C-alpha positions as CSV (number, residue, x, y, z in Angstrom):
1,M,109.0,18.4,-18.6
2,K,111.8,20.7,-17.2
3,F,110.9,22.7,-14.2
4,C,113.1,25.5,-12.8
5,A,115.6,24.5,-10.1
6,A,113.5,25.8,-7.4
7,L,110.6,23.6,-8.3
8,L,111.3,20.5,-6.3
9,G,109.0,17.5,-6.3
10,S,108.7,17.7,-2.5
11,L,107.2,21.2,-2.7
12,L,104.4,20.1,-5.0
13,L,103.4,17.6,-2.3
14,T,103.4,20.0,0.6
15,G,100.8,22.4,-0.7
16,S,103.3,25.3,-1.0
17,T,101.9,28.3,-2.7
18,S,105.3,29.3,-4.0
19,A,106.5,26.2,-5.7
20,F,106.6,27.7,-9.2
21,Q,109.4,30.2,-10.0
22,T,107.7,33.3,-11.3
23,S,109.2,35.6,-13.9
24,R,108.3,37.9,-16.7
25,G,108.8,35.0,-19.1
26,P,111.0,34.9,-22.2
27,S,111.4,38.1,-24.1
28,A,110.4,36.3,-27.3
29,F,108.5,33.1,-27.9
30,A,110.4,30.0,-28.9
31,R,109.6,28.9,-32.4
32,H,108.1,25.4,-32.7
33,V,110.3,23.1,-34.8
34,K,107.5,20.9,-36.1
35,P,106.0,21.8,-39.4
36,L,102.6,23.5,-39.1
37,Q,99.8,24.1,-41.6
38,A,100.0,27.4,-43.4
39,V,96.7,28.9,-42.2
40,I,94.2,28.1,-39.5
41,D,91.2,26.2,-40.6
42,Y,88.3,27.8,-38.7
43,T,85.6,25.7,-40.2
44,E,83.4,23.8,-37.6
45,N,84.7,20.3,-38.4
46,A,88.4,21.2,-38.4
47,Q,90.8,19.1,-36.2
48,R,92.2,20.8,-33.1
49,D,96.0,20.4,-32.6
50,V,96.0,20.5,-28.8
51,Y,99.1,18.6,-28.1
52,T,101.3,20.8,-30.3
53,M,100.0,23.7,-28.3
54,D,100.9,21.9,-25.0
55,E,104.5,21.5,-26.2
56,W,104.6,25.1,-27.3
57,A,103.4,26.3,-23.9
58,S,106.0,24.2,-22.1
59,G,108.7,25.6,-24.4
60,N,107.7,29.2,-23.5
61,G,107.9,29.1,-19.7
62,V,104.7,27.3,-18.7
63,Q,105.1,25.1,-15.6
64,K,102.7,22.4,-14.6
65,A,102.2,20.4,-11.5
66,N,103.0,16.7,-11.6
67,G,100.1,14.8,-13.2
68,F,98.7,17.8,-15.1
69,Q,97.7,16.8,-18.6
70,L,95.2,17.5,-21.4
71,T,92.8,14.8,-22.5
72,S,89.6,14.3,-24.5
73,D,86.7,11.8,-24.2
74,N,85.4,12.4,-27.8
75,G,88.3,13.7,-29.8
76,W,87.0,17.3,-30.1
77,D,86.4,18.6,-26.6
78,Y,89.7,18.7,-24.6
79,Y,90.1,19.6,-20.9
80,A,92.7,19.6,-18.2
81,M,92.9,16.7,-15.6
82,T,95.5,15.3,-13.2
83,T,96.9,11.8,-13.0
84,A,98.4,12.4,-9.6
85,D,97.0,13.6,-6.3
86,I,97.2,17.4,-5.9
87,P,96.8,18.8,-2.3
88,A,94.8,21.9,-1.6
89,G,96.8,25.1,-2.0
90,T,99.3,23.5,-4.4
91,P,100.2,25.5,-7.6
92,V,98.7,23.6,-10.5
93,L,99.7,25.8,-13.4
94,Y,102.0,28.8,-14.0
95,V,101.8,30.8,-17.2
96,P,104.2,33.8,-17.8
97,T,102.7,37.2,-18.5
98,S,104.3,37.2,-22.0
99,M,101.9,34.5,-23.1
100,I,98.8,36.2,-21.7
101,L,96.5,38.2,-23.9
102,S,95.4,41.2,-21.9
103,A,92.7,43.7,-23.1
104,Q,94.7,46.5,-21.6
105,R,98.0,45.6,-23.3
106,I,96.1,45.1,-26.6
107,S,94.7,48.6,-26.3
108,D,98.3,49.9,-25.8
109,E,99.6,47.8,-28.7
110,L,96.9,48.6,-31.3
111,G,96.3,52.1,-30.1
112,S,94.6,54.5,-32.6
113,S,93.5,51.6,-34.9
114,L,90.8,50.8,-32.4
115,Q,89.7,54.3,-31.7
116,Q,86.9,54.7,-34.3
117,A,85.5,51.2,-33.6
118,E,85.4,51.8,-29.9
119,Q,83.6,55.1,-30.4
120,F,81.0,53.2,-32.5
121,L,80.5,50.6,-29.7
122,S,80.3,53.3,-27.0
123,S,77.6,55.2,-29.0
124,N,75.7,51.9,-29.5
125,E,75.3,51.0,-25.8
126,A,78.3,48.5,-25.9
127,G,80.9,50.6,-24.2
128,N,81.2,48.0,-21.4
129,Q,82.2,45.4,-24.0
130,L,85.4,47.1,-25.1
131,P,87.7,44.7,-23.3
132,L,86.0,41.8,-25.1
133,F,86.2,43.6,-28.4
134,R,89.9,44.2,-28.0
135,L,90.5,40.5,-27.4
136,M,88.5,39.6,-30.5
137,V,90.6,42.1,-32.6
138,K,93.8,40.7,-31.3
139,I,92.7,37.2,-32.2
140,L,91.9,38.4,-35.8
141,V,95.3,40.2,-36.0
142,E,97.2,37.0,-35.0
143,Y,95.0,34.8,-37.2
144,E,96.1,36.9,-40.2
145,K,99.7,36.3,-39.4
146,G,99.3,32.6,-39.9
147,T,102.3,30.6,-38.9
148,Q,104.2,33.8,-38.3
149,S,102.1,34.5,-35.3
150,T,103.8,33.6,-32.0
151,F,100.3,32.5,-30.9
152,Y,99.8,30.2,-33.9
153,P,100.0,26.9,-31.9
154,W,97.4,28.2,-29.4
155,L,95.1,29.5,-32.1
156,N,95.3,26.1,-34.0
157,S,94.3,24.3,-30.8
158,L,91.1,26.2,-30.2
159,P,87.6,24.9,-30.7
160,R,85.9,25.6,-34.1
161,F,82.4,24.4,-33.2
162,F,80.4,26.4,-30.7
163,A,76.8,25.8,-29.5
164,N,76.2,29.0,-27.7
165,G,73.7,31.8,-28.4
166,V,76.0,33.5,-30.9
167,S,76.2,30.4,-33.0
168,M,72.5,29.5,-33.0
169,T,70.4,29.7,-36.1
170,D,66.8,30.7,-36.4
171,A,65.9,27.0,-36.2
172,C,67.7,26.8,-32.9
173,F,65.8,29.8,-31.5
174,E,62.5,28.2,-32.4
175,C,63.4,25.4,-29.9
176,L,64.4,27.7,-26.9
177,P,62.2,28.7,-24.0
178,P,61.9,32.5,-23.6
179,Y,64.6,33.0,-20.9
180,A,67.3,31.0,-22.8
181,A,66.2,32.7,-26.0
182,Y,66.5,36.1,-24.3
183,L,70.0,35.4,-23.0
184,S,71.1,33.9,-26.4
185,K,69.6,36.9,-28.3
186,K,71.6,39.3,-26.1
187,E,74.8,37.5,-27.0
188,K,73.9,37.5,-30.7
189,D,73.0,41.2,-30.6
190,N,76.4,42.0,-29.0
191,F,78.2,40.0,-31.7
192,E,76.3,41.9,-34.4
193,K,77.6,45.2,-32.9
194,F,81.1,43.8,-33.0
195,Q,80.7,42.7,-36.6
196,Q,79.8,46.3,-37.5
197,A,82.6,47.8,-35.4
198,I,85.3,45.6,-36.8
199,Q,84.8,47.4,-40.2
200,Y,86.4,50.5,-38.6
201,V,89.6,48.6,-37.4
202,S,92.5,49.4,-39.7
203,C,94.8,46.6,-38.4
204,V,92.4,43.9,-39.6
205,S,92.1,43.3,-43.4
206,Q,88.8,43.8,-45.2
207,Q,89.1,40.2,-46.3
208,S,88.8,39.1,-42.7
209,S,86.5,41.8,-41.3
210,S,84.0,41.2,-44.1
211,N,83.9,37.4,-43.5
212,P,81.2,36.7,-40.9
213,D,82.5,33.2,-40.2
214,I,86.0,34.3,-39.3
215,V,84.7,37.2,-37.2
216,K,82.2,34.9,-35.4
217,W,85.0,32.4,-34.7
218,A,87.2,35.1,-33.2
219,Y,84.3,36.5,-31.2
220,N,83.5,33.1,-29.8
221,V,87.1,32.4,-28.9
222,A,87.3,35.8,-27.0
223,L,84.0,35.2,-25.3
224,T,84.5,31.7,-24.1
225,R,88.2,31.7,-23.3
226,N,88.5,34.9,-21.3
227,T,88.8,35.4,-17.6
228,H,86.8,38.4,-16.3
229,L,88.8,40.3,-13.7
230,S,86.8,43.6,-13.6
231,S,84.6,45.6,-15.8
232,S,87.6,47.1,-17.6
233,C,89.9,44.0,-17.6
234,K,89.7,40.7,-19.4
235,R,92.5,38.3,-20.1
236,I,93.0,35.1,-22.0
237,T,95.6,32.7,-20.6
238,P,96.6,29.9,-23.0
239,L,96.5,26.5,-21.3
240,A,94.6,27.9,-18.3
241,D,91.7,28.2,-20.7
242,M,91.6,24.4,-20.8
243,F,90.0,24.2,-17.3
244,N,86.4,23.1,-17.8
245,H,83.6,24.6,-15.7
246,G,82.7,23.2,-12.3
247,A,79.9,24.3,-10.0
248,E,82.4,23.4,-7.2
249,E,85.7,24.5,-8.6
250,D,88.9,22.4,-8.2
251,V,91.2,25.3,-9.1
252,Y,91.2,29.0,-8.8
253,I,93.2,31.4,-11.0
254,D,95.2,34.3,-9.7
255,W,97.8,36.8,-11.0
256,D,100.9,38.0,-9.3
257,E,102.2,41.6,-9.4
258,E,104.0,41.0,-12.7
259,G,100.9,39.7,-14.4
260,N,102.0,36.0,-14.4
261,C,99.1,33.6,-14.0
262,I,99.1,31.0,-11.3
263,A,96.3,28.4,-10.8
264,Y,96.0,26.8,-7.4
265,A,94.2,23.7,-6.2
266,S,91.2,25.0,-4.1
267,R,90.7,21.5,-2.5
268,D,92.5,18.2,-2.4
269,I,92.2,16.8,-5.9
270,P,92.5,13.0,-6.3
271,A,94.3,11.4,-9.3
272,G,92.1,10.9,-12.2
273,S,90.0,14.0,-11.7
274,P,89.3,16.8,-14.1
275,L,90.7,20.2,-13.1
276,R,87.7,22.6,-13.1
277,A,87.4,26.3,-12.5
278,S,84.2,28.4,-12.2
279,L,83.1,30.1,-15.4
280,G,80.0,31.7,-13.9
281,D,77.1,31.4,-11.6
282,P,76.4,27.7,-11.0
283,T,72.8,28.4,-10.0
284,N,72.0,29.7,-13.5
285,P,72.7,27.0,-16.1
286,S,70.8,28.9,-18.8
287,S,73.3,31.7,-18.7
288,L,76.3,29.4,-19.0
289,F,74.4,27.6,-21.9
290,A,73.8,30.9,-23.8
291,T,77.4,32.1,-23.3
292,Y,79.4,28.9,-23.5
293,G,77.1,26.4,-25.2
294,F,77.1,23.6,-22.6
295,L,74.7,22.4,-19.9
296,D,75.9,22.3,-16.3
297,E,74.0,19.4,-15.1
298,S,75.5,19.9,-11.6
299,S,73.5,23.1,-11.1
300,P,71.1,22.8,-8.2
301,G,68.2,24.4,-10.1
302,T,67.3,27.1,-12.6
303,F,65.7,30.5,-12.9
304,C,62.0,30.3,-12.3
305,K,61.5,31.6,-15.9
306,M,59.2,34.4,-14.8
307,I,60.8,36.7,-17.3
308,H,57.5,38.6,-17.6
309,L,58.1,39.9,-14.1
310,Q,61.4,41.7,-14.8
311,D,60.1,45.1,-13.7
312,E,59.0,43.6,-10.4
313,M,62.3,41.9,-10.0
314,S,64.0,45.2,-10.5
315,D,61.8,46.8,-7.8
316,L,62.8,44.2,-5.3
317,N,66.5,44.3,-6.3
318,L,66.4,40.7,-7.5
319,G,68.4,39.0,-10.2
320,F,67.8,35.9,-12.2
321,K,70.2,34.0,-9.8
322,D,67.9,34.8,-6.9
323,C,64.6,33.6,-8.3
324,L,65.2,29.9,-8.4
325,F,63.3,26.6,-8.8
326,Y,65.4,23.7,-7.4
327,K,65.8,20.2,-8.7
328,S,64.5,19.0,-5.3
329,G,61.2,20.8,-6.0
330,D,61.9,23.6,-3.5
331,I,61.2,27.2,-4.4
332,S,63.4,30.1,-3.3
333,Q,61.9,32.6,-0.9
334,E,62.7,35.3,-3.5
335,V,60.2,33.6,-5.9
336,Y,57.5,33.7,-3.3
337,N,58.1,37.3,-2.6
338,L,58.2,38.2,-6.3
339,V,54.9,36.4,-7.0
340,L,53.1,38.0,-4.1
341,Y,54.5,41.5,-4.9
342,S,53.1,41.0,-8.4
343,I,49.7,40.0,-7.1
344,L,49.5,42.9,-4.7
345,K,49.9,45.4,-7.6
346,F,46.1,45.6,-7.6
347,D,46.2,47.1,-4.1
348,Q,49.0,49.7,-4.2
349,Q,48.8,50.4,-0.5
350,Q,49.2,46.8,0.4
351,Q,51.9,46.3,-2.2
352,A,53.9,49.3,-0.7
353,A,53.6,47.9,2.8
354,F,54.8,44.5,1.6
355,F,57.6,46.1,-0.3
356,E,58.8,48.0,2.7
357,A,58.7,44.8,4.9
358,V,60.8,42.9,2.3
359,M,63.3,45.8,1.9
360,N,63.7,46.2,5.7
361,G,64.1,42.5,6.3
362,D,61.0,42.4,8.5
363,G,60.5,38.7,8.4
364,D,57.4,38.6,10.7
365,T,55.5,41.1,8.5
366,V,56.6,39.3,5.3
367,S,55.4,35.9,6.7
368,A,52.1,37.4,7.8
369,Y,51.5,38.7,4.2
370,H,52.4,35.3,2.8
371,G,50.0,33.6,5.2
372,Q,47.2,35.9,4.3
373,Y,47.6,35.6,0.5
374,F,49.1,32.2,0.2
375,S,46.2,30.7,-1.8
376,Y,46.6,33.4,-4.4
377,T,50.4,32.9,-4.6
378,L,49.9,29.1,-4.9
379,D,47.4,29.5,-7.7
380,A,49.7,31.9,-9.6
381,L,52.7,29.5,-9.2
382,K,50.7,26.5,-10.4
383,E,49.4,28.4,-13.4
384,H,52.9,29.5,-14.3
385,V,54.5,26.0,-13.9
386,N,51.7,24.2,-15.8
387,S,51.7,26.7,-18.6
388,F,55.5,26.6,-18.9
389,L,55.6,22.8,-19.0
390,E,53.1,22.8,-21.9
391,Q,55.3,25.3,-23.7
392,L,58.4,23.2,-23.1
393,D,56.7,20.1,-24.4
394,A,56.0,21.9,-27.7
395,L,59.5,23.2,-27.9
396,Q,61.0,19.7,-27.3
397,A,58.7,18.3,-30.0
398,N,60.0,20.9,-32.4
399,A,63.6,20.2,-31.5
400,Q,63.2,16.5,-31.8
401,S,61.9,16.9,-35.3
402,K,65.2,18.4,-36.5
403,D,68.0,16.3,-37.8
404,P,71.2,16.7,-35.7
405,A,73.2,16.2,-38.8
406,T,71.9,19.5,-40.2
407,H,71.2,21.1,-36.8
408,P,74.2,20.1,-34.7
409,R,73.3,22.3,-31.8
410,V,70.0,20.6,-31.2
411,P,71.4,17.9,-28.8
412,V,72.6,20.5,-26.3
413,I,69.3,22.4,-26.7
414,L,67.3,19.2,-26.0
415,A,69.5,18.6,-22.9
416,H,69.0,22.1,-21.6
417,N,65.3,22.0,-22.1
418,D,65.0,18.6,-20.4
419,F,67.0,19.8,-17.4
420,V,64.5,22.7,-17.1
421,R,61.6,20.4,-17.6
422,Q,62.7,17.9,-14.9
423,T,63.2,20.8,-12.5
424,F,59.7,22.2,-13.2
425,L,58.2,18.8,-12.8
426,A,59.7,18.5,-9.3
427,V,58.4,21.9,-8.4
428,K,55.0,21.0,-9.8
429,A,54.9,17.8,-7.6
430,N,55.8,20.0,-4.6
431,L,53.1,22.6,-5.4
432,D,50.5,19.8,-5.8
433,T,51.1,18.7,-2.2
434,M,50.3,22.2,-1.0
435,G,46.7,22.0,-2.1
């Protein structure tokens, strides 16, 4: 690996945040000299060519810390790791801006060819999804170029199989508890809007836009490989998209003024460790499951699954990430407040007083209400937990009856449901000690 002259080995050991030489990158991508297949095989069992992509990246200005490498435990899921100690604050990866797919630059590049499609999305309550749509279109445009695309090595390294909500079948949805099904359905609904919108994009051929498998692959790539900077900005950074998720991240990703991407070690990382970044809220594994198709077993707990109380959650300014059951059996204070607020709806005066105390942070009054009505709250929690566990048992039995050979997403669904079940069992044991 050739680093720039300024990149001395000693700098990588001192934790310097300026060890990588930043630049705008090469004006044109270097062509890879190895023969490549003519078109990208997007079918689910296609082989990923990750190591050719790694060579391509290094040939186009990517710089990596000593020890950075890509590896796989199973031959299909690849991730970044380090074979050398990396001190906190050290640059781990540098990717020049010329290699980064930016939703804003895509809009500038494709211009009017996106206009009609984006008008369609905006009129169908998907205007906030335009940056993601632009990334999907760019992937389709580059896919159609085949080996002529400067991004071909990266495209040919990407996953083909996805287990997220967009990729689930009706049989999968039959095995999901309501909250996971709700999140997965939202992803699927969004994809269906994109599938309609792509018909209005003139820079993508009808052969591609009318093929749901190609469009779904491009959508999943855009969805799972992007970094969300703001509501109007999404970027995909080749090689940086190889960081797996970690509830406690090892690296964080930043951009300099020129748009170059630099990933830094957020803690001391020992040799032999995976390099992980945060892909989302670690307290909500169901959300990560629906979007990315994996289970984060390091999550401390899960949403309490009281999806029937969304109106009450909105009243109390609570999100799914607030209303948690923990693997330890503990219950967040927000869940107690939510349940009691729901119970008090039969006495609007008392409900309003409790609401005011919660909103004003009046802990003494809130505690007094909980003391007065605790038996009702406890009964409601027990009923919810016991009912949900019965529902989960039925869903697990349904999932276990399906052959993974024909339903390859069943294993991760079973793992997700079992994580939720074990958490609910711990909460049930805790509630049973309360009377």
